N, C-alpha and C positions, 0 to 999 in steps of 0.2 A: 570374704574367704580369700586368704592369700593364694596367689597362683604360683605353682612350682617354677623355678627359674629354668628356662629352656637350656639344653646343652648346646654350646656353640659348635656348629658344623660348617664346613665349606659348602658353598652353593655353586653348582656348575654355572659356567658362563652363560649357557643358553637360558638359565632361569633368572639371570640378573637384570633382565629388562634393559640390555645394552648399556649397563654401567651407570644408569641414572640414579642419583641419590634420591631417597624418599624419606618423608617425615611421618612417623606414626604417633598418634595421640592415644594413649592408653587411659581408659576411664575405668578405674577399679577401686572399690572400697577396701582400703588397707589401713585400718586405724593404727597398727603398730609401725607402719612405715617400712615394712620389710619387703614389700613387693617391688620387684625390679625386673626389667627385661634387658638382656645384654645387647650391646651394639652388634648388629648383624652385618658383618662384612662379607661381600661376595668375592668370588675369585677374580672378578674384573676390577676390583677396587671400589665398586659401588658399596654403599652402606645404607642402613635404615637408622635414622636418627629418632630417638625416643623422647616423647614428652609424656608426663604422667599427671593425671587429675584424679582426685579421690571422690569427687562428686560432680554433679552437673554444673554447679556454679563455677567451680574451678575450670571445668571443661570449656565453658563459655568464654572465659578469659583467655584460655590457651588456644582456642580454635581460630586460627588465622588462615589466610589464603594459601600459605605455603605448606599447610598440612595436607598430605595426600590420602591418608587412610586413618580411620578411627577403629580401635579395638575396644569394644564395649562388653563389660561383664554383665550378663543378664541378671545376675544376682545382686546387682547394685540396688541399694534401697531407693525407693521412689522419691524420698525427700531427704533433706539435709539433716533431719533429726532422727534418722534411723528407722523410719517407717518401714513396714513390710515391703519386700521387694515385689515389683510388678514388671517383669522383664520386658514384655511387649510394650507397655506404656512408656517405660524408660527409653526403649529403642525408638518409638514413634516420636518422642520428644527430641532425641538426637537427630533423627532424620529431618525434623522441621527446622532445627537450627543449623543443620549442615547439609543442605540439599545438593550441593555440588561435590561432596566428599564421599569416597568409598567407605563402607562400614562393614566391619567383621564382628559377628556375634560370638561371644565366648560363654560356654555353658558346661554343665557337668555331663559325663559320659552317659548317665542314665536318663538324660533329658533330651533325647533325640527328637521327640515330638515338638518341644519348644524350639529347638534349633531350626527344624524345618519351617515352623511357623514364622520364625524371625526372617528367614529368606523370603517367605511369601509377603511379609509386611514391607520389605524393602531393603534388607541387608544383602550385600553382595555374596556373602558366604558365612559359614560358621565353623568354629573350632571347639574341640573338647579339651578341657584342662589336662586330663591325664595323658593325652596323646601329643601335647604341645612340645615341640622342640624347635631349635633354631632353623633347621632346614624347612620344616613344614610351615612355620610362621612366615619365613621370608617368601616362600612360594605363594602362600595365601594372600599376603599383602600385595604382591605384584599382580596376582590374578584379579584381586578385588579392584585394584586401581584401573587395570585395563578394561575390566567388565563395566566399571562405572563410566569410563570414557566412551565405551561402545553404547551404553544406555543413553548417555547424554547426546551422542551423535544421532542415534535413532530418534530420540525425542525431538531434536531440532529438525530432522528430515520430515517427521510427521507434521510438526508445526508448519514447516515450509509448504508441504503439500496441501494442508488445510487452508493456509493463507492464500495459496495460488487458486484454490477452488473458490474461496470467498471473493478474491479479486476478479475472477472470471465472471462470477454472478454480478458483481458491481459493474464491471465493464459492459456487460450486456444491457444493464440499465442506463449507463452513461451514453452508450453508442447505439441508439435505437435504429430500427428499420424505418426509413422515411416513408411516410404515407403520401405518395404523389401520383397515384394512379389517375390517368386522364390529363395530367399536366404536360405542357410542352417545355417545361423548364428542365435543364440538365443539372444534376446534383453531384457534388464531390465533397469529401471531407477528410481531414486528417486530425488525429488525436495522439498526442505524445506526452506522457507524464514527465515531470522533471527528473533529472538524473539520480537524485537521492531517493526517489520513490519509484523503484523500477517498474511497477505495474499499474498504478492508478493514482489519480489526483482528484481535485475538486472541480474541474471544468466539465461542462455538459452542453449538449445542443439537441435540437430536434427540428423536424420539418413535417408539416401535415397539410393536406389539401382538404378543405371543408366542402360540403355538398354544393355550395353556391359557386364553386370554382376558385375561391380565394386560396392562395398559398400562404401559409403562416410559417415563419422561420424564427428560431430563437437560439441564442447562445448565452451562456452564463458562466460565472466563476464564483465558487464559494471560497471565502478567505480561509487560508490554511491548506494543509495537504494531508493526505492519508485516508484510511478507510472511513473514518467518521465523516470527514468532509465529502468524500465520494458518496457515501450513503445519503447524506443530505442533498447532494446534487441530483441523485437518482430520484429522490422524493419530489424535488422541485420540478424536475423534467416531466415526471409522470403527471404531477398536478397540472402543469402547464398544458400538456396534451389534452387531458380530460376537460379542463376549463375551456380550451380553444374549441374542441369538438362540441362543447355545450353552447357555444356562441359568444363567449366573452372575449373581449380584446381591450387593448389600451389600458386606461387607468383602472377600470373595474377589474381586469384580469390581474394586473400587478398588485393592486391592493389586496386581493384574495391570496395571491402568492406570498405576500408579506405576512399575512396571518398564518399561513402554513409554516413559513420559516420560523416565526416567533414561537410557535408551539413545538416545533421539532428540534430546534437547535439546543445544544448543551449549555450554552452560556449566552448572556446578552451581548457579548463582544463579537459573536459570530454574525457576519453579514454576507450578502451575495450581490454581485453586480449582474445586470441582465440587459440584453438588447433584443427587442422583438421587432419583426417586420411583417406586415401583412400586405401581400401583393395582389392587386385587383385581378379579376379573371382575365381581363384583356392584356395583362402583363405590362402595362404602360405607367401605372401609378402604384404607390405604396404608402402605407402609414408606418411611421417610425416612432418607437418609444425607447428611451434610454434611461436606465436606472443605474447611474454611476458607472456605466460601461463605455468603452471606446466606440466611437461612431464607425459604422461600416464604411467600406471603400467601394466606390462604384466606378466602373470603366465603361463609358458609352462608345458606341461605334464611331471611329474617326476623331475621338476626343481624348485628352489625357485623363488618367484616373484621378479621382479626387475623393475627399471624405464627404459623406452626407452631412447635412447640418446637425450640429450637436449643442447649440446654444440653449435649446429648450428642454434639455434633459432634466430628470429628477434625481434624487439621491439613491444610493444603493439600498436594496431591500434590507430592512432590519435596523436601519439607523434612526429614522424619525417615525414615530407612531402614526402621525396623521399626514404623511407625505402624499404628494400628488405627482402623477407622471403624465404630462400632456402628450397627446398623439399628434405628430406633425406629418402633414401630407407632403410627399416628395414626388417629383416627376422622374420617371426612369427612362422613357423613350421606347423606341422599337426594339433595338438590339443592345444588350448590355450584359455586364458581368458584375455581380454583387458579391463582395467578400466580407464575411463576418468573422471575427477573431477574438481571442482572449488576449490579455495584456502580456502573456508569456511571449507572444510573437514580437512585441515591440520593446520589451524591457531587456533584451539581450545586449551584451556589450559589443562595442565596435572596436576591435583590437584589444591591446593589453591595458588600456587606460580605463577611466571611469565613464567615458562617453557611452550613452545608450542609443540604440537605433531610433526609438521614438516613432511617432506617427508620421512626421515629415520624412524621415529616412525610409520608412516602409513605403510611403507613396512614391517616392523617387525610385526605389528598388522595383516596384511593380511596373512603373512606367518604362523602365529600362527593359524589363522582361517582355512587356507588351510590344515594345519596338523591335524586339528580336523575333516576334511572331509567335510567342507562347500564348496559349489559351487553355482554358478548362483544366483538365488534369495536369498537363505539363506545367502550366502556370503555378498551380498549387504546389506541386512537387518542387519546382525551382525556388519558390519563395521560402519554403521551410528549410530547404537545403542551404540556401545562401545565408539565412539568418543564423543557422548553426555554425557555418564557416566563419562568419563575422565574429561570432562569440568565441571562436577558438575551440569548439567542442560542444558537447551536449548542453542544452539550455537548463538553467537551474529551476525555472518555473514551468508549470504545466502549460501546454500549448494545445489549443483546439482551434481549427480553422474550418469554416463552412463556405462553400462556393455554390452560388446559384447563377446559371447562365441562360440567357434567352437570345435566340437568333430569330429575327422577325420573319425571314423567309421560311426557315424551318418550321416556325410556329404556324405559319399560314398553311404550309403543306400538311402539317400534323392535324390541324383543325379539319381540313378537307378529308383526310384519311379517317378521322374519328367519325365524321358524318357518314361516310360510306360503310363503316363497320359498327354502326349502332352506338357510337360514343365510347367504344372500348379504348382504353389507353394502355400504356405499358408500365410495368412495375419496375422499380429501381431497387437494386440490392442494398443490403445493410453493410456499411463500412466496418472493417475490422480494425482493432487497435493498431496504430502505427501504419495504416494503409490508406490509400485513396481509392474511392469507389465511384467514379463518374459514370453514370448511365450504364452500369453493368460491368465495368472493368475493374479488375483487382490488380494492384501493383504490390511488389514486395516492399517491406519496411525499409526505410533509409538506414 
């Protein structure tokens, strides 16, 4: 049905949307070719440019990113062969092919119910043919465009809020409460996702003390970044804790974790690196397993920091189906600091060139900070801060660092205190994202 040509009227400047030109796509079945809409010029010099399509096929060709609004005749036949019109079905089709565009529904004056239903389905507004004129059409177009922008903004805000809630749940899984009651070890950790993924990444860690007094620590890194990798990291961490509390360690534990990864990953290209340490109840010895992960750093009292042996490590989880991960016994000594980390800490740049910090550079950096008298929380803070400074800003890769510290004299005093108090120890709080939590302290994020 041909639409009457609206009378051209001046539009007040307040209604002209600050003089911004808009493009209107009119979808109207007009076999005679007589349908037209005049150019709508506003008092500010803004105008509405018109494109016309007689069916949905033409509309698809004319629908480009510069179209701001679509005027759809709900009486348009549902097919190109003149099939009976189904206004709402046609509208739903247009909404599917133009999800970012404002849509105005055009219908007859006696079809108010259909017009209201069109708005419920997704149109920004409706117009009646008999009441259509230049002023009304211009106002309706600009109103529809602004309403669509507001709807899109609200949708993005809702998505952002839901994403933040999802990230918070994932972070609670990635950053667990260490189970160290009864241990004389001090614990600190820092977790910072890479700069392009503001909230989460694929790094994870955990620390638990089993009933026999052994302290087990783990740190890992799922290849890739984002919520899928973070979710897989959470699964691996929870599986590690459950298997450790069930008594598994070394090759048996890592082989089982590999099975978990193989079942849960989205593709065969996904793998994870892992480092596990089990510290004997007396705190002087530990078993070390490496699955494609950087070796921990140890600083013993009165000696320079160095890397623990890494020659006997195995491949990353998920690379080889029948891999093995030997457990190496290492001597820790009486007083020591053990730092476990992901590769984000050592892969940052040094200056503007291509040089990376690397493990040797990290060891040298830690030794300088130890010489300055830094320890525990302060040492961890200084290390992460300095790596970021060397990189010239936020690191591109995720960073997780875990620090376990033992002082022989303090451990001896703590053992006597536990004996006097029936073996009761102290709990250690859970670290928050971007914060360090050594033995009950919380520090603000860098």
